[in-house]
Gaussian input, Z-matrix of N, CA and C with variables (Angstrom, degrees):
# hf/3-21g

backbone

0 1
 N
 C     1     B1
 C     2     B2     1     A1
 N     3     B3     2     A2     1     D1
 C     4     B4     3     A3     2     D2
 C     5     B5     4     A4     3     D3
 N     6     B6     5     A5     4     D4
 C     7     B7     6     A6     5     D5
 C     8     B8     7     A7     6     D6
 N     9     B9     8     A8     7     D7
 C    10    B10     9     A9     8     D8
 C    11    B11    10    A10     9     D9
 N    12    B12    11    A11    10    D10
 C    13    B13    12    A12    11    D11
 C    14    B14    13    A13    12    D12
 N    15    B15    14    A14    13    D13
 C    16    B16    15    A15    14    D14
 C    17    B17    16    A16    15    D15
 N    18    B18    17    A17    16    D16
 C    19    B19    18    A18    17    D17
 C    20    B20    19    A19    18    D18
 N    21    B21    20    A20    19    D19
 C    22    B22    21    A21    20    D20
 C    23    B23    22    A22    21    D21
 N    24    B24    23    A23    22    D22
 C    25    B25    24    A24    23    D23
 C    26    B26    25    A25    24    D24
 N    27    B27    26    A26    25    D25
 C    28    B28    27    A27    26    D26
 C    29    B29    28    A28    27    D27
 N    30    B30    29    A29    28    D28
 C    31    B31    30    A30    29    D29
 C    32    B32    31    A31    30    D30
 N    33    B33    32    A32    31    D31
 C    34    B34    33    A33    32    D32
 C    35    B35    34    A34    33    D33
 N    36    B36    35    A35    34    D34
 C    37    B37    36    A36    35    D35
 C    38    B38    37    A37    36    D36
 N    39    B39    38    A38    37    D37
 C    40    B40    39    A39    38    D38
 C    41    B41    40    A40    39    D39
 N    42    B42    41    A41    40    D40
 C    43    B43    42    A42    41    D41
 C    44    B44    43    A43    42    D42
 N    45    B45    44    A44    43    D43
 C    46    B46    45    A45    44    D44
 C    47    B47    46    A46    45    D45
 N    48    B48    47    A47    46    D46
 C    49    B49    48    A48    47    D47
 C    50    B50    49    A49    48    D48
 N    51    B51    50    A50    49    D49
 C    52    B52    51    A51    50    D50
 C    53    B53    52    A52    51    D51
 N    54    B54    53    A53    52    D52
 C    55    B55    54    A54    53    D53
 C    56    B56    55    A55    54    D54
 N    57    B57    56    A56    55    D55
 C    58    B58    57    A57    56    D56
 C    59    B59    58    A58    57    D57
 N    60    B60    59    A59    58    D58
 C    61    B61    60    A60    59    D59
 C    62    B62    61    A61    60    D60
 N    63    B63    62    A62    61    D61
 C    64    B64    63    A63    62    D62
 C    65    B65    64    A64    63    D63
 N    66    B66    65    A65    64    D64
 C    67    B67    66    A66    65    D65
 C    68    B68    67    A67    66    D66
 N    69    B69    68    A68    67    D67
 C    70    B70    69    A69    68    D68
 C    71    B71    70    A70    69    D69
 N    72    B72    71    A71    70    D70
 C    73    B73    72    A72    71    D71
 C    74    B74    73    A73    72    D72
 N    75    B75    74    A74    73    D73
 C    76    B76    75    A75    74    D74
 C    77    B77    76    A76    75    D75
 N    78    B78    77    A77    76    D76
 C    79    B79    78    A78    77    D77
 C    80    B80    79    A79    78    D78
 N    81    B81    80    A80    79    D79
 C    82    B82    81    A81    80    D80
 C    83    B83    82    A82    81    D81
 N    84    B84    83    A83    82    D82
 C    85    B85    84    A84    83    D83
 C    86    B86    85    A85    84    D84
 N    87    B87    86    A86    85    D85
 C    88    B88    87    A87    86    D86
 C    89    B89    88    A88    87    D87
 N    90    B90    89    A89    88    D88
 C    91    B91    90    A90    89    D89
 C    92    B92    91    A91    90    D90
 N    93    B93    92    A92    91    D91
 C    94    B94    93    A93    92    D92
 C    95    B95    94    A94    93    D93
 N    96    B96    95    A95    94    D94
 C    97    B97    96    A96    95    D95
 C    98    B98    97    A97    96    D96
 N    99    B99    98    A98    97    D97
 C   100   B100    99    A99    98    D98
 C   101   B101   100   A100    99    D99
 N   102   B102   101   A101   100   D100
 C   103   B103   102   A102   101   D101
 C   104   B104   103   A103   102   D102
 N   105   B105   104   A104   103   D103
 C   106   B106   105   A105   104   D104
 C   107   B107   106   A106   105   D105
 N   108   B108   107   A107   106   D106
 C   109   B109   108   A108   107   D107
 C   110   B110   109   A109   108   D108
 N   111   B111   110   A110   109   D109
 C   112   B112   111   A111   110   D110
 C   113   B113   112   A112   111   D111
 N   114   B114   113   A113   112   D112
 C   115   B115   114   A114   113   D113
 C   116   B116   115   A115   114   D114
 N   117   B117   116   A116   115   D115
 C   118   B118   117   A117   116   D116
 C   119   B119   118   A118   117   D117
 N   120   B120   119   A119   118   D118
 C   121   B121   120   A120   119   D119
 C   122   B122   121   A121   120   D120
 N   123   B123   122   A122   121   D121
 C   124   B124   123   A123   122   D122
 C   125   B125   124   A124   123   D123
 N   126   B126   125   A125   124   D124
 C   127   B127   126   A126   125   D125
 C   128   B128   127   A127   126   D126
 N   129   B129   128   A128   127   D127
 C   130   B130   129   A129   128   D128
 C   131   B131   130   A130   129   D129
 N   132   B132   131   A131   130   D130
 C   133   B133   132   A132   131   D131
 C   134   B134   133   A133   132   D132
 N   135   B135   134   A134   133   D133
 C   136   B136   135   A135   134   D134
 C   137   B137   136   A136   135   D135
 N   138   B138   137   A137   136   D136
 C   139   B139   138   A138   137   D137
 C   140   B140   139   A139   138   D138
 N   141   B141   140   A140   139   D139
 C   142   B142   141   A141   140   D140
 C   143   B143   142   A142   141   D141
 N   144   B144   143   A143   142   D142
 C   145   B145   144   A144   143   D143
 C   146   B146   145   A145   144   D144
 N   147   B147   146   A146   145   D145
 C   148   B148   147   A147   146   D146
 C   149   B149   148   A148   147   D147
 N   150   B150   149   A149   148   D148
 C   151   B151   150   A150   149   D149
 C   152   B152   151   A151   150   D150
 N   153   B153   152   A152   151   D151
 C   154   B154   153   A153   152   D152
 C   155   B155   154   A154   153   D153
 N   156   B156   155   A155   154   D154
 C   157   B157   156   A156   155   D155
 C   158   B158   157   A157   156   D156
 N   159   B159   158   A158   157   D157
 C   160   B160   159   A159   158   D158
 C   161   B161   160   A160   159   D159
 N   162   B162   161   A161   160   D160
 C   163   B163   162   A162   161   D161
 C   164   B164   163   A163   162   D162
 N   165   B165   164   A164   163   D163
 C   166   B166   165   A165   164   D164
 C   167   B167   166   A166   165   D165
 N   168   B168   167   A167   166   D166
 C   169   B169   168   A168   167   D167
 C   170   B170   169   A169   168   D168
 N   171   B171   170   A170   169   D169
 C   172   B172   171   A171   170   D170
 C   173   B173   172   A172   171   D171
 N   174   B174   173   A173   172   D172
 C   175   B175   174   A174   173   D173
 C   176   B176   175   A175   174   D174
 N   177   B177   176   A176   175   D175
 C   178   B178   177   A177   176   D176
 C   179   B179   178   A178   177   D177
 N   180   B180   179   A179   178   D178
 C   181   B181   180   A180   179   D179
 C   182   B182   181   A181   180   D180
 N   183   B183   182   A182   181   D181
 C   184   B184   183   A183   182   D182
 C   185   B185   184   A184   183   D183
 N   186   B186   185   A185   184   D184
 C   187   B187   186   A186   185   D185
 C   188   B188   187   A187   186   D186
 N   189   B189   188   A188   187   D187
 C   190   B190   189   A189   188   D188
 C   191   B191   190   A190   189   D189
 N   192   B192   191   A191   190   D190
 C   193   B193   192   A192   191   D191
 C   194   B194   193   A193   192   D192
 N   195   B195   194   A194   193   D193
 C   196   B196   195   A195   194   D194
 C   197   B197   196   A196   195   D195
 N   198   B198   197   A197   196   D196
 C   199   B199   198   A198   197   D197
 C   200   B200   199   A199   198   D198
 N   201   B201   200   A200   199   D199
 C   202   B202   201   A201   200   D200
 C   203   B203   202   A202   201   D201
 N   204   B204   203   A203   202   D202
 C   205   B205   204   A204   203   D203
 C   206   B206   205   A205   204   D204
 N   207   B207   206   A206   205   D205
 C   208   B208   207   A207   206   D206
 C   209   B209   208   A208   207   D207
 N   210   B210   209   A209   208   D208
 C   211   B211   210   A210   209   D209
 C   212   B212   211   A211   210   D210
 N   213   B213   212   A212   211   D211
 C   214   B214   213   A213   212   D212
 C   215   B215   214   A214   213   D213
 N   216   B216   215   A215   214   D214
 C   217   B217   216   A216   215   D215
 C   218   B218   217   A217   216   D216
 N   219   B219   218   A218   217   D217
 C   220   B220   219   A219   218   D218
 C   221   B221   220   A220   219   D219
 N   222   B222   221   A221   220   D220
 C   223   B223   222   A222   221   D221
 C   224   B224   223   A223   222   D222
 N   225   B225   224   A224   223   D223
 C   226   B226   225   A225   224   D224
 C   227   B227   226   A226   225   D225
 N   228   B228   227   A227   226   D226
 C   229   B229   228   A228   227   D227
 C   230   B230   229   A229   228   D228
 N   231   B231   230   A230   229   D229
 C   232   B232   231   A231   230   D230
 C   233   B233   232   A232   231   D231
 N   234   B234   233   A233   232   D232
 C   235   B235   234   A234   233   D233
 C   236   B236   235   A235   234   D234
 N   237   B237   236   A236   235   D235
 C   238   B238   237   A237   236   D236
 C   239   B239   238   A238   237   D237
 N   240   B240   239   A239   238   D238
 C   241   B241   240   A240   239   D239
 C   242   B242   241   A241   240   D240
 N   243   B243   242   A242   241   D241
 C   244   B244   243   A243   242   D242
 C   245   B245   244   A244   243   D243
 N   246   B246   245   A245   244   D244
 C   247   B247   246   A246   245   D245
 C   248   B248   247   A247   246   D246
 N   249   B249   248   A248   247   D247
 C   250   B250   249   A249   248   D248
 C   251   B251   250   A250   249   D249
 N   252   B252   251   A251   250   D250
 C   253   B253   252   A252   251   D251
 C   254   B254   253   A253   252   D252
 N   255   B255   254   A254   253   D253
 C   256   B256   255   A255   254   D254
 C   257   B257   256   A256   255   D255
 N   258   B258   257   A257   256   D256
 C   259   B259   258   A258   257   D257
 C   260   B260   259   A259   258   D258
 N   261   B261   260   A260   259   D259
 C   262   B262   261   A261   260   D260
 C   263   B263   262   A262   261   D261
 N   264   B264   263   A263   262   D262
 C   265   B265   264   A264   263   D263
 C   266   B266   265   A265   264   D264
 N   267   B267   266   A266   265   D265
 C   268   B268   267   A267   266   D266
 C   269   B269   268   A268   267   D267
 N   270   B270   269   A269   268   D268
 C   271   B271   270   A270   269   D269
 C   272   B272   271   A271   270   D270
 N   273   B273   272   A272   271   D271
 C   274   B274   273   A273   272   D272
 C   275   B275   274   A274   273   D273
 N   276   B276   275   A275   274   D274
 C   277   B277   276   A276   275   D275
 C   278   B278   277   A277   276   D276
 N   279   B279   278   A278   277   D277
 C   280   B280   279   A279   278   D278
 C   281   B281   280   A280   279   D279
 N   282   B282   281   A281   280   D280
 C   283   B283   282   A282   281   D281
 C   284   B284   283   A283   282   D282
 N   285   B285   284   A284   283   D283
 C   286   B286   285   A285   284   D284
 C   287   B287   286   A286   285   D285
 N   288   B288   287   A287   286   D286
 C   289   B289   288   A288   287   D287
 C   290   B290   289   A289   288   D288
 N   291   B291   290   A290   289   D289
 C   292   B292   291   A291   290   D290
 C   293   B293   292   A292   291   D291
 N   294   B294   293   A293   292   D292
 C   295   B295   294   A294   293   D293
 C   296   B296   295   A295   294   D294
 N   297   B297   296   A296   295   D295
 C   298   B298   297   A297   296   D296
 C   299   B299   298   A298   297   D297
 N   300   B300   299   A299   298   D298
 C   301   B301   300   A300   299   D299
 C   302   B302   301   A301   300   D300
 N   303   B303   302   A302   301   D301
 C   304   B304   303   A303   302   D302
 C   305   B305   304   A304   303   D303
 N   306   B306   305   A305   304   D304
 C   307   B307   306   A306   305   D305
 C   308   B308   307   A307   306   D306

   B1=1.4982
   B2=1.5459
   B3=1.3284
   B4=1.4487
   B5=1.5074
   B6=1.2807
   B7=1.4075
   B8=1.5458
   B9=1.3433
   B10=1.4787
   B11=1.5071
   B12=1.2952
   B13=1.4878
   B14=1.5357
   B15=1.3382
   B16=1.5143
   B17=1.5586
   B18=1.3121
   B19=1.5267
   B20=1.5576
   B21=1.2476
   B22=1.5487
   B23=1.5353
   B24=1.3105
   B25=1.4393
   B26=1.5431
   B27=1.3312
   B28=1.4612
   B29=1.5077
   B30=1.2953
   B31=1.4019
   B32=1.5222
   B33=1.3401
   B34=1.4705
   B35=1.5293
   B36=1.3534
   B37=1.5110
   B38=1.5231
   B39=1.2448
   B40=1.5009
   B41=1.5759
   B42=1.3247
   B43=1.4492
   B44=1.5437
   B45=1.3358
   B46=1.4538
   B47=1.5529
   B48=1.2766
   B49=1.5250
   B50=1.5072
   B51=1.3397
   B52=1.4513
   B53=1.4979
   B54=1.3543
   B55=1.4570
   B56=1.5205
   B57=1.3556
   B58=1.3725
   B59=1.5288
   B60=1.3686
   B61=1.4538
   B62=1.5013
   B63=1.3544
   B64=1.4600
   B65=1.5117
   B66=1.3966
   B67=1.4580
   B68=1.5097
   B69=1.3228
   B70=1.4730
   B71=1.5118
   B72=1.3314
   B73=1.4339
   B74=1.4714
   B75=1.3715
   B76=1.4359
   B77=1.5630
   B78=1.2974
   B79=1.5359
   B80=1.6198
   B81=1.2699
   B82=1.4800
   B83=1.5230
   B84=1.3118
   B85=1.4323
   B86=1.5234
   B87=1.3350
   B88=1.4606
   B89=1.5122
   B90=1.3601
   B91=1.4595
   B92=1.5160
   B93=1.3905
   B94=1.4975
   B95=1.4923
   B96=1.3008
   B97=1.5183
   B98=1.4990
   B99=1.3108
   B100=1.3837
   B101=1.5345
   B102=1.2402
   B103=1.5131
   B104=1.5487
   B105=1.3546
   B106=1.4027
   B107=1.5220
   B108=1.3317
   B109=1.4781
   B110=1.5167
   B111=1.2694
   B112=1.5328
   B113=1.5640
   B114=1.3166
   B115=1.4552
   B116=1.4632
   B117=1.3638
   B118=1.5002
   B119=1.4950
   B120=1.3513
   B121=1.4384
   B122=1.5022
   B123=1.3532
   B124=1.4343
   B125=1.5406
   B126=1.3795
   B127=1.4164
   B128=1.4564
   B129=1.3690
   B130=1.4785
   B131=1.4434
   B132=1.3766
   B133=1.3870
   B134=1.5533
   B135=1.3896
   B136=1.4001
   B137=1.5054
   B138=1.3296
   B139=1.4122
   B140=1.5493
   B141=1.4241
   B142=1.4231
   B143=1.5852
   B144=1.3036
   B145=1.3540
   B146=1.6210
   B147=1.2257
   B148=1.5095
   B149=1.5697
   B150=1.3245
   B151=1.4403
   B152=1.4967
   B153=1.3720
   B154=1.5184
   B155=1.5038
   B156=1.2856
   B157=1.4949
   B158=1.5066
   B159=1.3712
   B160=1.3920
   B161=1.5418
   B162=1.2448
   B163=1.4643
   B164=1.5732
   B165=1.3326
   B166=1.5462
   B167=1.4667
   B168=1.2662
   B169=1.4610
   B170=1.6187
   B171=1.2591
   B172=1.4463
   B173=1.5346
   B174=1.3200
   B175=1.3995
   B176=1.5252
   B177=1.3100
   B178=1.5187
   B179=1.4871
   B180=1.3028
   B181=1.5441
   B182=1.5347
   B183=1.3388
   B184=1.5039
   B185=1.4977
   B186=1.3293
   B187=1.5157
   B188=1.5015
   B189=1.2690
   B190=1.5110
   B191=1.5144
   B192=1.2745
   B193=1.4910
   B194=1.5002
   B195=1.3095
   B196=1.4998
   B197=1.5110
   B198=1.3121
   B199=1.4400
   B200=1.6238
   B201=1.3031
   B202=1.4407
   B203=1.5435
   B204=1.3036
   B205=1.4153
   B206=1.5228
   B207=1.3637
   B208=1.4816
   B209=1.5313
   B210=1.3308
   B211=1.5611
   B212=1.4966
   B213=1.3430
   B214=1.4117
   B215=1.5029
   B216=1.4012
   B217=1.4753
   B218=1.5258
   B219=1.3226
   B220=1.5022
   B221=1.5586
   B222=1.3014
   B223=1.4784
   B224=1.5411
   B225=1.3086
   B226=1.4034
   B227=1.5402
   B228=1.3321
   B229=1.4666
   B230=1.5257
   B231=1.3399
   B232=1.4061
   B233=1.4940
   B234=1.2924
   B235=1.5393
   B236=1.4492
   B237=1.3287
   B238=1.4493
   B239=1.5466
   B240=1.3507
   B241=1.3907
   B242=1.5252
   B243=1.3334
   B244=1.4631
   B245=1.5847
   B246=1.3285
   B247=1.4219
   B248=1.5527
   B249=1.3022
   B250=1.4338
   B251=1.4768
   B252=1.3325
   B253=1.4933
   B254=1.5095
   B255=1.3495
   B256=1.4527
   B257=1.5550
   B258=1.3433
   B259=1.5067
   B260=1.5517
   B261=1.2284
   B262=1.5230
   B263=1.6088
   B264=1.2977
   B265=1.4570
   B266=1.5554
   B267=1.2683
   B268=1.4805
   B269=1.5266
   B270=1.3990
   B271=1.4636
   B272=1.5493
   B273=1.2677
   B274=1.4844
   B275=1.5470
   B276=1.3412
   B277=1.4601
   B278=1.5847
   B279=1.3329
   B280=1.4541
   B281=1.5631
   B282=1.3593
   B283=1.5391
   B284=1.4903
   B285=1.2865
   B286=1.4739
   B287=1.4969
   B288=1.3420
   B289=1.4845
   B290=1.5515
   B291=1.2509
   B292=1.4852
   B293=1.6126
   B294=1.3706
   B295=1.4796
   B296=1.5034
   B297=1.3024
   B298=1.4062
   B299=1.5036
   B300=1.3110
   B301=1.4683
   B302=1.4858
   B303=1.3439
   B304=1.4757
   B305=1.4988
   B306=1.4016
   B307=1.4771
   B308=1.5778
   A1=108.68
   A2=117.01
   A3=120.92
   A4=114.43
   A5=118.90
   A6=124.98
   A7=108.96
   A8=114.64
   A9=120.45
   A10=112.80
   A11=115.50
   A12=122.74
   A13=108.12
   A14=114.81
   A15=117.96
   A16=109.24
   A17=112.92
   A18=116.99
   A19=110.00
   A20=112.91
   A21=116.75
   A22=110.72
   A23=115.24
   A24=118.31
   A25=111.81
   A26=118.24
   A27=120.16
   A28=116.10
   A29=115.63
   A30=118.31
   A31=118.20
   A32=116.21
   A33=120.38
   A34=113.41
   A35=110.58
   A36=114.07
   A37=109.85
   A38=118.28
   A39=121.08
   A40=106.79
   A41=118.21
   A42=123.74
   A43=108.70
   A44=114.49
   A45=120.59
   A46=111.73
   A47=115.34
   A48=115.73
   A49=112.28
   A50=117.56
   A51=121.02
   A52=111.18
   A53=115.76
   A54=119.45
   A55=110.06
   A56=118.58
   A57=122.31
   A58=114.56
   A59=111.90
   A60=121.44
   A61=112.81
   A62=115.07
   A63=122.17
   A64=112.92
   A65=117.58
   A66=121.34
   A67=112.07
   A68=116.96
   A69=117.38
   A70=115.92
   A71=115.95
   A72=122.33
   A73=113.91
   A74=117.33
   A75=121.49
   A76=109.39
   A77=117.25
   A78=122.73
   A79=108.83
   A80=113.69
   A81=116.64
   A82=109.95
   A83=118.71
   A84=123.10
   A85=112.71
   A86=115.08
   A87=119.43
   A88=112.98
   A89=114.78
   A90=120.70
   A91=111.24
   A92=115.16
   A93=117.39
   A94=109.92
   A95=117.29
   A96=118.66
   A97=110.67
   A98=119.18
   A99=123.04
   A100=112.89
   A101=118.66
   A102=123.21
   A103=104.35
   A104=119.50
   A105=122.33
   A106=111.92
   A107=117.09
   A108=121.65
   A109=109.69
   A110=114.91
   A111=120.08
   A112=108.66
   A113=115.65
   A114=117.09
   A115=114.72
   A116=119.34
   A117=122.68
   A118=112.32
   A119=118.49
   A120=119.21
   A121=110.26
   A122=120.05
   A123=124.40
   A124=107.20
   A125=118.85
   A126=121.54
   A127=116.82
   A128=116.67
   A129=119.74
   A130=108.88
   A131=120.04
   A132=121.74
   A133=114.58
   A134=115.19
   A135=120.22
   A136=111.63
   A137=114.33
   A138=121.57
   A139=110.04
   A140=115.88
   A141=117.85
   A142=104.74
   A143=120.24
   A144=124.83
   A145=112.43
   A146=112.34
   A147=120.45
   A148=106.21
   A149=121.76
   A150=120.60
   A151=112.61
   A152=113.13
   A153=116.56
   A154=110.61
   A155=117.74
   A156=119.33
   A157=115.11
   A158=114.63
   A159=120.13
   A160=115.33
   A161=116.61
   A162=122.57
   A163=108.15
   A164=117.63
   A165=115.50
   A166=116.08
   A167=116.77
   A168=122.05
   A169=110.02
   A170=112.43
   A171=116.04
   A172=109.11
   A173=119.11
   A174=121.44
   A175=117.03
   A176=113.44
   A177=120.30
   A178=110.45
   A179=114.04
   A180=119.43
   A181=106.20
   A182=115.60
   A183=115.70
   A184=111.34
   A185=117.15
   A186=121.10
   A187=106.53
   A188=121.36
   A189=120.79
   A190=109.77
   A191=118.51
   A192=120.87
   A193=112.87
   A194=113.69
   A195=120.40
   A196=109.68
   A197=120.82
   A198=122.94
   A199=111.31
   A200=115.01
   A201=119.68
   A202=112.44
   A203=117.78
   A204=119.89
   A205=118.14
   A206=114.95
   A207=122.57
   A208=111.95
   A209=110.09
   A210=115.90
   A211=106.61
   A212=120.12
   A213=120.73
   A214=114.95
   A215=112.35
   A216=118.29
   A217=107.88
   A218=119.24
   A219=120.19
   A220=111.03
   A221=115.88
   A222=119.57
   A223=108.65
   A224=117.47
   A225=116.71
   A226=116.33
   A227=114.85
   A228=118.00
   A229=111.09
   A230=117.07
   A231=122.00
   A232=107.81
   A233=121.02
   A234=125.91
   A235=110.36
   A236=118.31
   A237=123.87
   A238=111.11
   A239=117.13
   A240=121.98
   A241=109.25
   A242=119.09
   A243=118.25
   A244=117.76
   A245=113.65
   A246=120.15
   A247=110.12
   A248=117.09
   A249=118.92
   A250=111.43
   A251=115.33
   A252=117.99
   A253=109.70
   A254=115.99
   A255=124.87
   A256=109.89
   A257=117.76
   A258=119.39
   A259=113.38
   A260=112.11
   A261=119.15
   A262=113.69
   A263=112.24
   A264=120.00
   A265=106.51
   A266=117.00
   A267=118.99
   A268=109.61
   A269=117.19
   A270=119.87
   A271=107.77
   A272=118.39
   A273=120.96
   A274=111.18
   A275=112.74
   A276=118.30
   A277=112.74
   A278=112.65
   A279=121.21
   A280=112.28
   A281=113.52
   A282=117.40
   A283=111.15
   A284=117.84
   A285=118.04
   A286=115.13
   A287=115.14
   A288=122.33
   A289=114.86
   A290=118.11
   A291=120.91
   A292=106.62
   A293=117.34
   A294=115.69
   A295=111.79
   A296=121.63
   A297=122.63
   A298=108.60
   A299=119.21
   A300=121.85
   A301=110.89
   A302=119.47
   A303=121.10
   A304=117.65
   A305=115.71
   A306=118.00
   A307=111.65
   D1=117.64
   D2=-179.43
   D3=-62.74
   D4=-32.51
   D5=-178.59
   D6=-61.81
   D7=-46.47
   D8=176.72
   D9=-64.21
   D10=-43.02
   D11=179.98
   D12=-59.43
   D13=-47.08
   D14=-178.65
   D15=-60.76
   D16=-46.20
   D17=-178.42
   D18=-62.67
   D19=-41.89
   D20=-177.05
   D21=-66.66
   D22=-27.42
   D23=178.87
   D24=-85.03
   D25=2.87
   D26=-177.40
   D27=90.93
   D28=10.32
   D29=-175.12
   D30=-60.79
   D31=-33.99
   D32=177.28
   D33=-59.41
   D34=-44.59
   D35=-178.84
   D36=-72.19
   D37=-27.17
   D38=-179.42
   D39=-71.39
   D40=-43.81
   D41=178.99
   D42=-58.51
   D43=-53.61
   D44=-177.83
   D45=-61.49
   D46=-39.18
   D47=178.90
   D48=-67.70
   D49=-38.50
   D50=175.52
   D51=-61.09
   D52=-42.62
   D53=-177.43
   D54=-65.42
   D55=-34.90
   D56=179.45
   D57=-68.55
   D58=-41.01
   D59=-179.02
   D60=-68.91
   D61=-38.41
   D62=-173.34
   D63=-110.84
   D64=44.88
   D65=-175.86
   D66=-54.56
   D67=-34.03
   D68=-173.91
   D69=-84.17
   D70=-8.79
   D71=-178.03
   D72=-88.71
   D73=103.90
   D74=-167.53
   D75=-59.46
   D76=-45.00
   D77=-177.19
   D78=-59.07
   D79=-43.20
   D80=179.38
   D81=-63.71
   D82=-43.28
   D83=177.99
   D84=-61.46
   D85=-45.47
   D86=177.89
   D87=-62.03
   D88=-44.30
   D89=-178.22
   D90=-68.44
   D91=-39.27
   D92=178.72
   D93=-65.94
   D94=-42.90
   D95=176.78
   D96=-60.69
   D97=-42.41
   D98=178.53
   D99=-64.99
   D100=-35.37
   D101=179.48
   D102=-68.86
   D103=-49.01
   D104=-179.71
   D105=-59.81
   D106=-41.34
   D107=176.83
   D108=-53.77
   D109=-46.43
   D110=-175.92
   D111=-72.52
   D112=-47.39
   D113=-179.42
   D114=-62.45
   D115=-24.42
   D116=-178.98
   D117=-81.54
   D118=0.36
   D119=172.13
   D120=-70.45
   D121=-17.46
   D122=174.64
   D123=-94.21
   D124=121.70
   D125=-177.54
   D126=-54.75
   D127=-36.32
   D128=-179.57
   D129=-68.58
   D130=-39.02
   D131=179.59
   D132=-64.90
   D133=-32.02
   D134=173.08
   D135=-55.00
   D136=-50.27
   D137=178.99
   D138=-53.08
   D139=-45.85
   D140=-169.08
   D141=-74.21
   D142=-38.80
   D143=-179.59
   D144=-55.91
   D145=-49.00
   D146=-178.14
   D147=-69.66
   D148=-42.51
   D149=-179.20
   D150=-68.98
   D151=-20.60
   D152=-179.61
   D153=-90.30
   D154=3.77
   D155=179.13
   D156=87.63
   D157=23.90
   D158=-174.92
   D159=-67.24
   D160=-33.08
   D161=-177.81
   D162=-60.83
   D163=-54.47
   D164=177.97
   D165=-63.68
   D166=-25.33
   D167=175.72
   D168=-67.62
   D169=-45.42
   D170=-179.60
   D171=-68.18
   D172=-43.97
   D173=175.81
   D174=-59.58
   D175=-36.45
   D176=174.03
   D177=-61.11
   D178=-46.11
   D179=-179.06
   D180=-57.36
   D181=-47.12
   D182=-173.78
   D183=-68.27
   D184=-32.21
   D185=-178.86
   D186=-74.50
   D187=-45.15
   D188=-176.91
   D189=-69.06
   D190=-33.57
   D191=-177.95
   D192=-115.48
   D193=48.67
   D194=-174.46
   D195=-66.12
   D196=-21.09
   D197=-177.05
   D198=-91.43
   D199=1.13
   D200=-178.05
   D201=-105.82
   D202=103.96
   D203=-176.48
   D204=-54.82
   D205=-35.77
   D206=177.74
   D207=-55.93
   D208=-49.23
   D209=-176.79
   D210=-67.55
   D211=-39.40
   D212=-178.77
   D213=-64.43
   D214=-36.98
   D215=-179.50
   D216=-71.59
   D217=-48.16
   D218=179.66
   D219=-63.08
   D220=-39.95
   D221=178.67
   D222=-60.57
   D223=-48.17
   D224=176.81
   D225=-61.13
   D226=-36.92
   D227=176.47
   D228=-65.04
   D229=-41.60
   D230=-179.87
   D231=-61.24
   D232=-51.29
   D233=177.86
   D234=-57.27
   D235=-42.82
   D236=178.15
   D237=-56.05
   D238=-51.01
   D239=-177.83
   D240=-67.02
   D241=-41.72
   D242=175.82
   D243=-65.56
   D244=-24.54
   D245=-176.22
   D246=-81.83
   D247=-2.42
   D248=177.38
   D249=-60.60
   D250=-36.37
   D251=168.87
   D252=-81.78
   D253=126.22
   D254=-170.16
   D255=-57.07
   D256=-42.28
   D257=179.29
   D258=-58.43
   D259=-31.42
   D260=-179.53
   D261=-65.76
   D262=-31.11
   D263=177.66
   D264=-61.26
   D265=-40.41
   D266=-178.31
   D267=-70.47
   D268=-37.13
   D269=179.70
   D270=-68.17
   D271=-41.05
   D272=179.75
   D273=-59.48
   D274=-46.46
   D275=-179.73
   D276=-64.53
   D277=-43.25
   D278=-179.28
   D279=-63.66
   D280=-30.69
   D281=177.22
   D282=-86.40
   D283=10.20
   D284=175.26
   D285=86.70
   D286=18.12
   D287=-174.05
   D288=-65.73
   D289=-30.06
   D290=-170.77
   D291=-68.61
   D292=-52.24
   D293=179.23
   D294=-63.83
   D295=-31.29
   D296=-177.28
   D297=-69.12
   D298=-44.34
   D299=176.08
   D300=-63.76
   D301=-42.94
   D302=178.45
   D303=-69.35
   D304=-17.19
   D305=-173.07
   D306=-68.69

């Protein structure tokens, strides 16, 4: 499974770090959210993404690029995949995710 191999190689932390460094770059944010969306199809990766602070990173991308539909779409997809685990729904809400998604 490529998703597991990417995570095992440190790919999740690399994606999150790139998103943090390049907050203002819309294509980086879109691609980062897209990568997290796909990586989160693996349940173990979902745990790593959340533990690594992925939810606030996705929400930050959506806030900074609220006028860019592609970032909004991929951010919503990433949050959807992360919310498959019930505990993550609480984390998303606690991080302010509901108003970001509804904006």
